[in-house]
VOMIGU-785900 format. One record per residue (C-alpha): residue in one letter; x, y, z. Coordinates in steps of 0.05 Angstrom, whole numbers, plus 5000, padded with zeros to 4 digits. Example, Ala and Ser with C-alpha at 12.3 -4.5 7.8 and 13.67 -1.06 7.14 Angstrom:
BEGIN
ATOM residu    X    Y    Z
ATOM      A 5246 4910 5156
ATOM      S 5273 4979 5143
END
This chain:
BEGIN
ATOM residu    X    Y    Z
ATOM      X 5000 5003 5000
ATOM      X 5031 5074 4987
ATOM      X 5008 5136 4966
ATOM      X 4997 5158 4901
ATOM      X 5015 5211 4856
ATOM      X 4968 5256 4822
ATOM      X 4925 5221 4765
ATOM      X 4898 5274 4717
ATOM      X 4876 5229 4653
ATOM      X 4816 5238 4615
ATOM      X 4776 5190 4581
ATOM      X 4726 5181 4530
ATOM      X 4684 5121 4548
ATOM      X 4650 5070 4494
ATOM      X 4641 5005 4526
ATOM      X 4701 4961 4532
ATOM      X 4750 5017 4506
ATOM      X 4789 5068 4539
ATOM      X 4816 5123 4496
ATOM      X 4868 5177 4529
ATOM      X 4859 5245 4509
ATOM      X 4920 5293 4501
ATOM      X 4910 5346 4559
ATOM      X 4963 5388 4520
ATOM      X 4910 5392 4460
ATOM      X 4855 5383 4507
ATOM      X 4860 5437 4560
ATOM      X 4817 5497 4545
ATOM      X 4753 5431 4540
ATOM      X 4770 5413 4609
ATOM      X 4717 5421 4657
ATOM      X 4727 5452 4729
ATOM      X 4704 5392 4772
ATOM      X 4636 5397 4806
ATOM      X 4655 5364 4868
ATOM      X 4716 5356 4908
ATOM      X 4737 5306 4962
ATOM      X 4794 5336 5002
ATOM      X 4829 5313 5068
ATOM      X 4818 5237 5074
ATOM      X 4840 5168 5065
ATOM      X 4803 5152 4997
ATOM      X 4821 5078 4981
ATOM      X 4818 5065 4899
ATOM      X 4821 4997 4901
ATOM      X 4864 5009 4838
ATOM      X 4912 4948 4816
ATOM      X 4963 4977 4876
ATOM      X 4904 4988 4928
ATOM      X 4935 5056 4932
ATOM      X 4910 5114 4983
ATOM      X 4900 5184 4963
ATOM      X 4881 5247 4993
ATOM      X 4825 5279 4953
ATOM      X 4785 5264 4893
ATOM      X 4751 5311 4836
ATOM      X 4688 5290 4808
ATOM      X 4656 5319 4740
ATOM      X 4586 5300 4721
ATOM      X 4576 5225 4741
ATOM      X 4656 5208 4732
ATOM      X 4719 5215 4774
ATOM      X 4759 5266 4742
ATOM      X 4829 5257 4783
ATOM      X 4855 5235 4847
ATOM      X 4920 5255 4888
ATOM      X 4943 5302 4945
ATOM      X 4902 5358 4965
ATOM      X 4945 5412 4934
ATOM      X 4938 5381 4870
ATOM      X 4865 5365 4878
ATOM      X 4837 5431 4907
ATOM      X 4888 5468 4857
ATOM      X 4835 5442 4803
ATOM      X 4780 5482 4841
ATOM      X 4734 5546 4817
ATOM      X 4680 5579 4856
ATOM      X 4627 5539 4829
ATOM      X 4665 5470 4855
ATOM      X 4632 5447 4922
ATOM      X 4677 5423 4967
ATOM      X 4682 5368 5028
ATOM      X 4732 5365 5073
ATOM      X 4728 5290 5098
ATOM      X 4770 5304 5162
ATOM      X 4814 5246 5152
ATOM      X 4753 5196 5142
ATOM      X 4765 5142 5096
ATOM      X 4727 5139 5023
ATOM      X 4715 5070 4994
ATOM      X 4688 5056 4924
ATOM      X 4618 5048 4922
ATOM      X 4594 4975 4953
ATOM      X 4569 4917 4904
ATOM      X 4521 4863 4928
ATOM      X 4530 4807 4880
ATOM      X 4459 4769 4898
ATOM      X 4399 4799 4922
ATOM      X 4324 4784 4905
ATOM      X 4301 4862 4915
ATOM      X 4226 4859 4890
ATOM      X 4207 4804 4934
ATOM      X 4250 4833 4993
ATOM      X 4213 4891 4997
ATOM      X 4139 4873 4990
ATOM      X 4158 4808 5032
ATOM      X 4121 4849 5094
ATOM      X 4068 4888 5063
ATOM      X 4008 4847 5092
ATOM      X 4037 4839 5165
ATOM      X 4099 4848 5199
ATOM      X 4138 4785 5206
ATOM      X 4168 4771 5277
ATOM      X 4237 4748 5278
ATOM      X 4247 4685 5304
ATOM      X 4299 4650 5344
ATOM      X 4264 4585 5362
ATOM      X 4220 4535 5344
ATOM      X 4169 4550 5381
ATOM      X 4167 4628 5362
ATOM      X 4153 4592 5292
ATOM      X 4094 4551 5323
ATOM      X 4070 4614 5359
ATOM      X 4073 4664 5300
ATOM      X 4027 4605 5260
ATOM      X 3985 4606 5317
ATOM      X 3972 4680 5309
ATOM      X 3968 4665 5237
ATOM      X 3909 4614 5238
ATOM      X 3871 4666 5284
ATOM      X 3878 4719 5232
ATOM      X 3853 4680 5181
ATOM      X 3788 4645 5163
ATOM      X 3792 4568 5172
ATOM      X 3813 4526 5112
ATOM      X 3860 4593 5081
ATOM      X 3931 4573 5073
ATOM      X 3986 4591 5124
ATOM      X 4049 4596 5083
ATOM      X 4119 4616 5129
ATOM      X 4178 4634 5082
ATOM      X 4251 4622 5097
ATOM      X 4253 4616 5165
ATOM      X 4314 4572 5169
ATOM      X 4326 4514 5204
ATOM      X 4392 4523 5214
ATOM      X 4384 4586 5250
ATOM      X 4335 4558 5300
ATOM      X 4362 4544 5370
ATOM      X 4336 4470 5363
ATOM      X 4361 4465 5292
ATOM      X 4303 4426 5265
ATOM      X 4237 4432 5226
ATOM      X 4166 4440 5256
ATOM      X 4144 4371 5253
ATOM      X 4077 4353 5218
ATOM      X 4037 4336 5290
ATOM      X 4057 4408 5325
ATOM      X 4034 4444 5260
ATOM      X 3975 4411 5263
ATOM      X 3967 4428 5335
ATOM      X 3969 4503 5329
ATOM      X 3941 4508 5259
ATOM      X 3882 4449 5254
ATOM      X 3840 4483 5209
ATOM      X 3890 4511 5166
ATOM      X 3942 4485 5119
ATOM      X 4009 4506 5138
ATOM      X 4069 4505 5096
ATOM      X 4140 4521 5127
ATOM      X 4183 4533 5072
ATOM      X 4257 4536 5070
ATOM      X 4279 4547 5002
ATOM      X 4267 4483 4955
ATOM      X 4242 4450 5013
ATOM      X 4188 4455 5060
ATOM      X 4147 4415 5123
ATOM      X 4080 4416 5122
ATOM      X 4018 4408 5158
ATOM      X 3973 4345 5147
ATOM      X 3911 4385 5117
ATOM      X 3963 4413 5065
ATOM      X 3975 4337 5046
ATOM      X 3901 4322 5045
ATOM      X 3888 4383 5003
ATOM      X 3945 4365 4959
ATOM      X 3932 4296 4952
ATOM      X 3991 4274 4988
ATOM      X 3994 4211 5016
ATOM      X 4042 4144 5030
ATOM      X 4022 4127 4954
ATOM      X 4036 4190 4922
ATOM      X 4095 4191 4864
ATOM      X 4153 4232 4855
ATOM      X 4141 4267 4790
ATOM      X 4191 4225 4731
ATOM      X 4260 4235 4734
ATOM      X 4251 4282 4800
ATOM      X 4311 4277 4852
ATOM      X 4267 4302 4912
ATOM      X 4236 4264 4966
ATOM      X 4176 4255 5005
ATOM      X 4201 4236 5077
ATOM      X 4164 4184 5117
ATOM      X 4195 4168 5193
ATOM      X 4214 4099 5209
ATOM      X 4140 4063 5204
ATOM      X 4124 4097 5133
ATOM      X 4090 4153 5157
ATOM      X 4093 4220 5119
ATOM      X 4134 4264 5167
ATOM      X 4107 4326 5124
ATOM      X 4181 4346 5104
ATOM      X 4177 4347 5025
ATOM      X 4250 4357 4991
ATOM      X 4255 4389 4923
ATOM      X 4189 4377 4895
ATOM      X 4146 4441 4927
ATOM      X 4103 4428 4869
ATOM      X 4064 4371 4906
ATOM      X 4035 4421 4953
ATOM      X 3975 4464 4922
ATOM      X 3970 4525 4964
ATOM      X 3939 4582 4943
ATOM      X 3951 4652 4967
ATOM      X 3920 4690 5024
ATOM      X 3966 4746 5036
ATOM      X 3932 4812 5005
ATOM      X 3985 4841 4941
ATOM      X 4011 4908 4932
ATOM      X 3994 4938 4874
ATOM      X 4040 4969 4819
ATOM      X 4049 5035 4854
ATOM      X 4055 5007 4917
ATOM      X 4116 4957 4892
ATOM      X 4147 5015 4865
ATOM      X 4151 5050 4922
ATOM      X 4176 4998 4966
ATOM      X 4223 4967 4926
ATOM      X 4244 5049 4921
ATOM      X 4253 5043 4997
ATOM      X 4296 4979 4996
ATOM      X 4344 5010 4944
ATOM      X 4352 5069 4987
ATOM      X 4365 5029 5056
ATOM      X 4411 4990 5005
ATOM      X 4439 5059 5002
ATOM      X 4443 5073 5076
ATOM      X 4491 5017 5083
ATOM      X 4542 5040 5022
ATOM      X 4512 4994 4973
ATOM      X 4510 5029 4900
ATOM      X 4504 4966 4860
ATOM      X 4462 4897 4859
ATOM      X 4453 4838 4821
ATOM      X 4384 4814 4822
ATOM      X 4389 4733 4811
ATOM      X 4329 4697 4789
ATOM      X 4294 4767 4765
ATOM      X 4221 4754 4727
ATOM      X 4192 4798 4669
ATOM      X 4159 4838 4728
ATOM      X 4227 4848 4763
ATOM      X 4248 4883 4696
ATOM      X 4176 4914 4694
ATOM      X 4198 4952 4766
ATOM      X 4270 4965 4755
ATOM      X 4259 4999 4681
ATOM      X 4197 5039 4708
ATOM      X 4245 5070 4766
ATOM      X 4291 5085 4712
ATOM      X 4255 5121 4673
ATOM      X 4224 5159 4735
ATOM      X 4294 5175 4750
ATOM      X 4287 5131 4822
ATOM      X 4342 5081 4816
ATOM      X 4392 5098 4869
ATOM      X 4432 5032 4852
ATOM      X 4465 5002 4791
ATOM      X 4426 4932 4773
ATOM      X 4452 4879 4737
ATOM      X 4391 4824 4720
ATOM      X 4402 4749 4718
ATOM      X 4334 4733 4691
ATOM      X 4305 4663 4723
ATOM      X 4304 4599 4677
ATOM      X 4255 4541 4688
ATOM      X 4305 4482 4662
ATOM      X 4240 4430 4667
ATOM      X 4213 4478 4610
ATOM      X 4211 4437 4538
ATOM      X 4276 4455 4511
ATOM      X 4245 4491 4449
ATOM      X 4213 4539 4506
ATOM      X 4283 4548 4542
ATOM      X 4319 4562 4473
ATOM      X 4259 4612 4447
ATOM      X 4260 4645 4520
ATOM      X 4339 4653 4521
ATOM      X 4333 4679 4443
ATOM      X 4278 4732 4471
ATOM      X 4326 4753 4529
ATOM      X 4385 4768 4481
ATOM      X 4343 4811 4436
ATOM      X 4311 4847 4496
ATOM      X 4326 4922 4495
ATOM      X 4358 4926 4563
ATOM      X 4409 4867 4544
ATOM      X 4445 4930 4508
ATOM      X 4490 4962 4555
ATOM      X 4476 5011 4613
ATOM      X 4501 5033 4673
ATOM      X 4443 5036 4715
ATOM      X 4402 4970 4684
ATOM      X 4430 4916 4644
ATOM      X 4406 4855 4627
ATOM      X 4469 4801 4624
ATOM      X 4450 4741 4645
ATOM      X 4407 4670 4660
ATOM      X 4407 4632 4728
ATOM      X 4380 4556 4738
ATOM      X 4373 4523 4798
ATOM      X 4418 4465 4802
ATOM      X 4409 4431 4873
ATOM      X 4383 4453 4941
ATOM      X 4404 4479 4994
ATOM      X 4460 4476 5059
ATOM      X 4407 4513 5105
ATOM      X 4352 4458 5090
ATOM      X 4391 4391 5082
ATOM      X 4385 4384 5007
ATOM      X 4451 4408 4974
ATOM      X 4472 4362 4935
ATOM      X 4545 4339 4953
ATOM      X 4588 4284 4931
ATOM      X 4596 4246 4989
ATOM      X 4532 4234 5037
ATOM      X 4500 4278 5084
ATOM      X 4493 4226 5134
ATOM      X 4438 4212 5172
ATOM      X 4412 4267 5209
ATOM      X 4359 4299 5262
ATOM      X 4377 4372 5255
ATOM      X 4355 4358 5174
ATOM      X 4302 4298 5191
ATOM      X 4353 4252 5144
ATOM      X 4348 4180 5160
ATOM      X 4374 4138 5096
ATOM      X 4456 4137 5112
ATOM      X 4465 4148 5028
ATOM      X 4421 4207 5017
ATOM      X 4464 4261 4981
ATOM      X 4416 4321 4971
ATOM      X 4379 4332 4906
ATOM      X 4403 4342 4831
ATOM      X 4353 4385 4796
ATOM      X 4377 4385 4720
ATOM      X 4414 4329 4693
ATOM      X 4480 4340 4653
ATOM      X 4461 4335 4591
ATOM      X 4412 4392 4599
ATOM      X 4450 4434 4640
ATOM      X 4508 4440 4590
ATOM      X 4459 4447 4529
ATOM      X 4428 4510 4578
ATOM      X 4494 4534 4590
ATOM      X 4522 4531 4514
ATOM      X 4456 4572 4488
ATOM      X 4468 4625 4540
ATOM      X 4538 4626 4529
ATOM      X 4526 4631 4454
ATOM      X 4475 4683 4459
ATOM      X 4523 4737 4506
ATOM      X 4483 4714 4572
ATOM      X 4526 4697 4629
ATOM      X 4512 4629 4653
ATOM      X 4497 4624 4728
ATOM      X 4465 4568 4771
ATOM      X 4451 4557 4843
ATOM      X 4502 4506 4862
ATOM      X 4511 4506 4942
ATOM      X 4540 4429 4948
ATOM      X 4608 4407 4928
ATOM      X 4578 4356 4881
ATOM      X 4536 4409 4846
ATOM      X 4589 4453 4838
ATOM      X 4625 4398 4802
ATOM      X 4573 4383 4754
ATOM      X 4572 4458 4734
ATOM      X 4646 4457 4720
ATOM      X 4631 4389 4678
ATOM      X 4579 4433 4637
ATOM      X 4632 4495 4627
ATOM      X 4687 4448 4607
ATOM      X 4647 4419 4556
ATOM      X 4622 4492 4530
ATOM      X 4689 4507 4529
ATOM      X 4703 4465 4472
ATOM      X 4671 4504 4422
ATOM      X 4669 4575 4461
ATOM      X 4714 4623 4487
ATOM      X 4684 4608 4562
ATOM      X 4734 4646 4594
ATOM      X 4709 4714 4562
ATOM      X 4637 4694 4573
ATOM      X 4659 4693 4659
ATOM      X 4611 4634 4665
ATOM      X 4591 4642 4741
ATOM      X 4578 4590 4798
ATOM      X 4528 4623 4853
ATOM      X 4537 4602 4916
ATOM      X 4589 4543 4917
ATOM      X 4594 4533 4990
ATOM      X 4624 4473 4990
ATOM      X 4685 4460 4943
ATOM      X 4749 4425 4931
ATOM      X 4830 4446 4910
ATOM      X 4800 4404 4849
ATOM      X 4738 4450 4834
ATOM      X 4786 4514 4843
ATOM      X 4841 4497 4803
ATOM      X 4784 4478 4746
ATOM      X 4751 4546 4762
ATOM      X 4820 4582 4747
ATOM      X 4835 4540 4681
ATOM      X 4768 4560 4656
ATOM      X 4759 4626 4674
ATOM      X 4699 4613 4722
ATOM      X 4670 4669 4774
ATOM      X 4645 4655 4841
ATOM      X 4588 4696 4878
ATOM      X 4593 4670 4959
ATOM      X 4551 4692 5016
ATOM      X 4597 4701 5078
ATOM      X 4542 4723 5125
ATOM      X 4524 4640 5118
ATOM      X 4589 4624 5151
ATOM      X 4566 4670 5206
ATOM      X 4499 4647 5219
ATOM      X 4500 4571 5200
ATOM      X 4575 4548 5202
ATOM      X 4566 4513 5275
ATOM      X 4503 4476 5255
ATOM      X 4543 4450 5196
ATOM      X 4600 4428 5239
ATOM      X 4552 4395 5279
ATOM      X 4533 4360 5221
ATOM      X 4597 4346 5181
ATOM      X 4648 4352 5227
ATOM      X 4706 4404 5220
ATOM      X 4755 4364 5170
ATOM      X 4689 4356 5114
ATOM      X 4692 4437 5125
ATOM      X 4759 4448 5107
ATOM      X 4737 4480 5035
ATOM      X 4667 4520 5054
ATOM      X 4670 4585 5036
ATOM      X 4749 4582 5017
ATOM      X 4759 4655 5008
ATOM      X 4838 4652 5019
ATOM      X 4847 4587 4965
ATOM      X 4804 4627 4918
ATOM      X 4849 4686 4919
ATOM      X 4912 4650 4917
ATOM      X 4886 4614 4850
ATOM      X 4871 4670 4822
ATOM      X 4797 4659 4811
ATOM      X 4758 4722 4817
ATOM      X 4705 4719 4869
ATOM      X 4650 4770 4897
ATOM      X 4614 4785 4955
ATOM      X 4534 4784 4963
ATOM      X 4484 4772 5010
ATOM      X 4430 4731 4978
ATOM      X 4383 4786 5011
ATOM      X 4308 4750 5002
ATOM      X 4262 4779 5054
ATOM      X 4247 4843 5099
ATOM      X 4276 4909 5097
ATOM      X 4345 4918 5148
ATOM      X 4414 4905 5136
ATOM      X 4423 4855 5198
ATOM      X 4340 4836 5206
ATOM      X 4339 4819 5142
ATOM      X 4336 4744 5114
ATOM      X 4392 4747 5095
ATOM      X 4431 4804 5123
ATOM      X 4456 4851 5069
ATOM      X 4501 4891 5108
ATOM      X 4573 4892 5070
ATOM      X 4608 4908 5129
ATOM      X 4585 4845 5165
ATOM      X 4604 4808 5104
ATOM      X 4669 4837 5104
ATOM      X 4681 4823 5178
ATOM      X 4661 4745 5175
ATOM      X 4716 4737 5104
ATOM      X 4776 4769 5156
ATOM      X 4758 4731 5222
ATOM      X 4710 4673 5191
ATOM      X 4688 4667 5266
ATOM      X 4620 4638 5257
ATOM      X 4563 4664 5310
ATOM      X 4564 4626 5381
ATOM      X 4635 4599 5362
ATOM      X 4695 4611 5400
ATOM      X 4744 4594 5348
ATOM      X 4748 4613 5282
ATOM      X 4724 4563 5224
ATOM      X 4787 4541 5182
ATOM      X 4821 4602 5200
ATOM      X 4871 4590 5145
ATOM      X 4820 4608 5101
ATOM      X 4814 4682 5122
ATOM      X 4832 4740 5083
ATOM      X 4864 4808 5083
ATOM      X 4818 4865 5097
ATOM      X 4845 4894 5031
ATOM      X 4818 4825 4997
ATOM      X 4747 4834 5044
ATOM      X 4740 4903 5012
ATOM      X 4759 4871 4942
ATOM      X 4697 4829 4952
ATOM      X 4648 4885 4944
ATOM      X 4683 4929 4901
ATOM      X 4727 4920 4841
ATOM      X 4716 4840 4844
ATOM      X 4636 4841 4845
ATOM      X 4649 4899 4781
ATOM      X 4686 4837 4746
ATOM      X 4627 4788 4755
ATOM      X 4581 4840 4721
ATOM      X 4636 4857 4668
ATOM      X 4637 4926 4694
ATOM      X 4709 4932 4731
ATOM      X 4726 4988 4671
ATOM      X 4664 5026 4697
ATOM      X 4659 5017 4770
ATOM      X 4691 4978 4834
ATOM      X 4750 5028 4841
ATOM      X 4763 5102 4851
ATOM      X 4806 5116 4791
ATOM      X 4799 5174 4731
ATOM      X 4742 5160 4674
ATOM      X 4695 5111 4722
ATOM      X 4635 5120 4745
ATOM      X 4631 5174 4816
ATOM      X 4596 5124 4864
ATOM      X 4636 5125 4927
ATOM      X 4623 5121 5001
ATOM      X 4640 5161 5065
ATOM      X 4651 5114 5129
ATOM      X 4656 5134 5209
ATOM      X 4719 5092 5220
ATOM      X 4790 5066 5180
ATOM      X 4770 4994 5160
ATOM      X 4842 4983 5159
ATOM      X 4858 4998 5220
ATOM      X 4800 4994 5263
ATOM      X 4798 4929 5312
ATOM      X 4762 4869 5277
ATOM      X 4704 4867 5328
ATOM      X 4686 4934 5297
ATOM      X 4692 4918 5220
ATOM      X 4618 4895 5223
ATOM      X 4585 4958 5256
ATOM      X 4612 5008 5211
ATOM      X 4567 5059 5191
ATOM      X 4556 5098 5130
ATOM      X 4562 5172 5132
ATOM      X 4539 5191 5054
ATOM      X 4534 5151 4999
ATOM      X 4545 5174 4924
ATOM      X 4518 5147 4867
ATOM      X 4551 5179 4797
ATOM      X 4568 5240 4836
ATOM      X 4495 5241 4867
ATOM      X 4481 5241 4938
ATOM      X 4431 5188 4957
ATOM      X 4445 5182 5023
ATOM      X 4473 5225 5081
ATOM      X 4468 5197 5158
END
């Protein structure tokens, strides 16, 4: 780390090209900066991770960076100046994985309590039963069992007791626990077969009775919606409020993974109204079970969509499929069996999780996406799913320039040295969620043992191998950077990547995988910009790049480890415009 000399290189920017302009020839056309930040510790996150004192902004771009004397000399009477008083400035933070519109509207019907125990869950369901008519469905979304004190699903009998007259679905991602009335109304019983080719499971106890747990086949339960739904104007307002909350924790860009047509419409409407305060990179959700002709048609439509043309506020650039289940629910597809488990209600010693897409179809979808200039990613939590996805990308590389296409693996929580080496060779990028290590590692260690977690979220190994890895939240529900499911405070993510200290643990989980604070910052800045093909536009504070930056209340490179997660953002700027101030 070193102090940089002034950079005064100006650029005409076209996507994918940089063209320096001679200062001598163009001096008379250079505009004075609109804004200067000075007397600060401005972390550029350039290739040398240089720190400068001052920054000049003109329009929505960074004009120059350097010493106080050099940058202040550019000011005119019209230039706004901010004395940072030695505070730290970072590039605007990027969350590589959110589901923004669903999260924004999740509590529209009613506020959902924060639950800590199975008893809390049952009390909430009982309250919903009192509030609803008999026969109306009660749907509980994403209250993950790994985060409950008892670390288990509520049982069928427990759900029957608190809601005897209402069908109940306790859904955790791709898996669910339901009560007897839900089974009855859906026509599911001991004789019900799984759909042809399904890797899901209808769980039974030792006596053959249905436990109410269904893995990977949520379509078997035919629930109807009982909650009020927001109007379009209400959806727009709630989404805008969430984006502003993202700004409050320093987030200036997001990747929305598994977006729908409705999501595209909402984001585009906010953009047309000038109300987008974060930049949005879109992965459109594809149903891998659709007919091949339908999948082909959809991908061709996405490639021709107007939003597929680059715009630095809203860009449709990728697709996403779900390859396996989840580690929070006991259905991630593993290379070795999960093992019998009270936590996940697993009784089959050979059970390895659920694999949702056959290898040949996964390859066909991947090749189709990459050949249509759409980045491919798949929800791949278990190491078995990760290896299957790499297999598909390796087959694509026989025909396509895969490295240029930057295919992605979403989650890839369980990995191996072999997988990392293969990823590096192909130029595969990774989207990980550090907060899961904080929230769930204690439960996972009880399930798998310490050694099997040696390559659980292996940040150090990924960085050392040269694999580009970005940090995200997988924010699905609720507004509030710590109370949300999952928490989207990026400073929590940085803290965990640095310390690897899970909640409730006294020791770090495989501390050899800890990374430096500099690399933790890269997770949420330049690396995430690379994941979205925008490392020349954002992710670092360099002349010519977008003026997305944040001002912090503390120095992330010097504060104690335990203070990283509670960092407060004092101001957030997107394109040189202040969108949040403490």
